[in-house]
C-alpha positions in Angstrom: 122.3 95.5 96.7 120.4 92.8 94.7 118.7 89.7 96.1 118.3 86.6 94.1 120.0 87.7 90.9 120.8 84.8 88.6 124.4 84.4 87.4 123.5 85.1 83.8 122.4 88.7 84.5 125.0 89.6 87.2 127.7 90.6 84.8 125.4 92.8 82.8 124.0 94.4 86.0 127.5 95.2 87.3 128.5 96.8 84.1 125.4 99.1 84.2 125.8 99.7 87.9 129.3 101.1 87.2 127.8 103.5 84.6 125.4 105.0 87.2 127.4 104.8 90.4 129.2 108.1 90.0 125.9 109.8 89.1 124.2 108.3 92.2 126.8 109.8 94.3 126.6 113.2 92.7 122.8 113.2 92.9 122.7 112.3 96.5 124.9 115.3 97.4 123.3 117.8 95.1 119.6 116.9 95.1 117.3 119.7 96.3 113.5 120.0 96.7 111.6 121.6 93.8 110.6 124.5 96.0 114.1 125.8 96.4 115.1 129.4 96.1 115.1 129.1 92.3 111.7 127.5 92.2 109.8 130.7 91.9 111.5 131.5 88.5 111.4 128.0 87.1 109.1 127.8 84.1 108.4 125.5 81.1 106.8 122.2 80.1 108.3 118.8 80.1 107.2 115.3 79.1 108.2 112.4 81.3 108.4 108.9 79.8 107.9 106.5 82.8 107.4 102.7 83.4 103.7 101.7 83.8 104.2 100.8 87.5 105.0 104.4 88.2 101.6 105.8 87.0 99.9 106.7 90.3 103.0 107.8 92.1 104.3 110.0 89.3 100.9 111.6 88.8 101.1 112.7 92.5 104.7 113.7 92.2 103.9 115.8 89.2 101.1 117.6 91.1 103.4 118.3 94.0 106.2 119.5 91.7 103.8 121.9 89.8 102.4 123.2 93.1 105.9 124.1 94.2 106.7 125.5 90.7 103.5 127.1 89.4 104.9 128.1 86.1 105.8 124.6 85.1 103.7 121.8 83.6 104.6 118.1 83.6 102.9 115.5 81.3 103.5 111.8 81.3 103.7 108.9 78.9 103.3 105.6 80.7 104.2 102.2 79.1 106.6 99.3 79.4 110.2 100.6 79.9 111.3 98.7 76.8 108.6 100.3 74.6 109.4 103.7 75.9 113.1 103.2 75.2 112.3 102.3 71.6 110.1 105.4 71.3 113.0 107.6 72.5 115.4 105.9 70.1 113.0 106.7 67.3 112.9 110.4 68.3 109.8 110.7 70.6 109.8 114.0 72.5 110.8 112.8 76.0 112.6 115.2 78.4 113.0 112.6 81.3 113.1 108.8 81.2 112.2 106.7 84.3 112.7 103.0 83.8 111.9 99.9 85.9 115.3 98.4 85.2 118.9 99.2 84.3 118.8 97.4 80.9 116.7 100.0 79.2 118.4 103.0 80.8 121.8 101.5 79.9 120.7 100.9 76.4 119.7 104.6 76.0 122.8 105.9 77.8 125.1 103.9 75.6 123.2 105.2 72.5 123.6 108.8 73.7 119.9 109.4 74.2 120.0 110.1 78.0 122.4 111.5 80.5 123.9 109.3 83.3 121.0 107.7 85.2 120.5 107.6 88.9 118.5 105.1 91.0 115.5 106.9 92.6 113.3 104.0 93.8 113.2 100.2 94.5 110.4 97.7 94.2 109.8 94.0 94.6 107.5 91.3 93.0 104.5 89.5 94.2 102.1 87.0 92.7 98.5 88.1 92.4 95.4 85.9 92.0 91.7 86.7 91.6 90.0 87.6 94.8 89.0 84.5 96.8 90.7 82.1 94.4 91.7 78.7 95.7 93.6 77.6 92.6 96.9 79.2 93.6 97.3 79.8 97.3 101.1 79.4 97.6 104.1 80.1 95.4 104.6 76.4 94.8 101.1 76.1 93.3 102.3 78.0 90.2 103.7 74.7 88.9 100.4 72.8 89.3 99.0 71.4 86.1 96.3 73.6 84.5 97.2 76.9 86.2 96.7 79.8 83.8 99.7 82.0 84.3 100.3 85.4 82.8 103.6 87.3 82.7 104.8 90.5 81.1 106.9 89.7 78.0 110.6 88.7 78.5 111.8 92.1 77.1 109.7 94.0 79.7 111.4 94.6 83.1 108.5 93.0 85.0 108.6 89.9 82.8 112.4 89.6 83.0 112.3 89.9 86.8 109.5 87.3 87.0 111.5 84.8 85.0 114.5 85.4 87.3 112.4 84.6 90.3 111.1 81.4 88.8 114.6 80.4 87.8 115.9 81.1 91.3 113.3 78.9 92.8 114.0 76.1 90.4 117.8 76.3 91.0 117.2 76.0 94.7 115.7 72.5 94.3 113.1 73.3 97.0 110.2 72.6 94.6 112.0 70.2 92.3 114.6 70.8 89.6 111.9 71.0 87.0 110.0 73.7 88.8 110.9 76.3 86.1 109.8 74.2 83.2 106.5 73.2 85.0 105.6 76.8 85.8 106.4 78.1 82.3 104.4 75.3 80.8 101.4 77.0 82.4 102.2 80.4 80.7 99.1 81.4 78.7 100.0 84.9 77.6 102.8 87.5 77.6 101.6 91.0 78.1 103.0 94.3 76.9 103.4 95.7 80.4 102.8 94.9 84.1 99.5 96.7 84.3 98.1 94.4 81.5 99.1 91.4 83.6 97.2 92.9 86.6 94.2 93.5 84.4 94.1 89.9 83.2 94.1 88.6 86.8 91.5 91.2 87.9 89.1 90.1 85.1 89.6 86.4 86.0 91.2 85.6 82.6 94.3 84.3 84.5 94.8 82.3 87.7 98.0 84.1 88.6 100.4 86.8 87.4 103.6 88.4 88.6 103.4 92.2 89.3 105.2 94.7 91.4 104.2 94.9 95.0 103.1 98.5 94.4 100.7 97.5 91.6 98.4 95.8 94.1 96.8 99.1 95.2 95.7 99.8 91.6 93.6 96.6 91.7 91.1 98.1 94.2 90.7 95.0 96.3 90.0 92.7 93.3 93.1 90.5 93.7 94.7 88.5 96.5 98.5 88.4 97.0 100.6 85.3 97.2 104.0 86.2 98.6 107.2 85.1 96.9 109.7 83.6 99.3 112.3 86.2 100.0 115.3 84.0 99.0 113.9 83.8 95.5 112.7 87.3 95.0 114.6 90.1 93.3 114.8 93.8 93.9 113.8 96.0 91.0 115.8 99.2 90.9 114.4 102.2 89.0 116.8 104.6 87.3 115.9 108.1 86.1 117.7 110.4 83.7 117.2 113.6 81.7 117.2 112.9 78.0 119.6 114.6 75.7 116.5 116.4 74.3 115.7 117.7 77.7 119.3 118.5 78.7 118.8 122.2 78.2 115.6 122.3 80.2 116.0 123.5 83.8 112.5 121.9 84.4 113.6 118.5 83.4 116.7 118.7 85.7 114.5 120.0 88.5 112.0 117.2 88.2 114.7 114.6 88.5 116.1 116.4 91.5 112.6 116.5 93.0 112.4 112.7 92.7 115.7 112.3 94.5 114.9 114.9 97.2 113.4 114.2 100.6 110.0 115.4 99.4 110.1 113.2 96.3 111.2 110.2 98.3 108.3 110.6 100.7 105.9 110.6 97.8 107.4 107.3 96.5 107.3 105.7 100.0 103.7 106.7 100.4 102.9 104.6 97.4 104.9 101.6 98.6 108.2 102.1 96.9 111.4 101.7 98.8 113.7 104.6 98.6 116.9 104.8 96.6 
């Protein structure tokens, strides 16, 4: 299911995967489009807390959901998954939580803040560089002296995934056993979320940054992509869940079902995400 996972995170992932496996199975069998027979009577407002990388696709998903259910309204709060999890723990009014990794969903599930999460989308990482740049033209170039590298912080899913990729490449020995230390020696800043990494590269304030493949479209042609060799890359899995605050809301449940439905999955794929 995962490519390139380092041993130090495998045990944690397996534990969290066991938490959500039963829910995934149930969701796959019970998911229905939002415009089901009950859609006409569905009404209410919900707030969805979602990872920054989901901004564009969730805005579209929200519009389609509201179009199918005219008496509903969906608003969004986009930020790093880790920041959103903290906000929910502190009592922020979220009805649905969509994370870019299992760690934050598992944290909230264990704390009793969300119901069992289910994977609804997958993503992968790429390296972005300023348009036309010749400083970094290959993945190996990230270790060259003087490269200005930007990553999301280590507690942010995109930052955690990026460090796993770098560690995987170093462990392979393909670029030298010290590849990880040479790349991280070039780290110039740690950003609050993946879109902040993208912005740094767009503005030319960094020579390279790790973002999700789906983030590239948001750069409006202002960045070039340097592919990560497949044997080092990782698959980011996105879980979603109704919060305990939203557990009594039919709209919150219906929105999650929409994301898992054929219609919702088509929206996700149209924005470059892999299905669940």
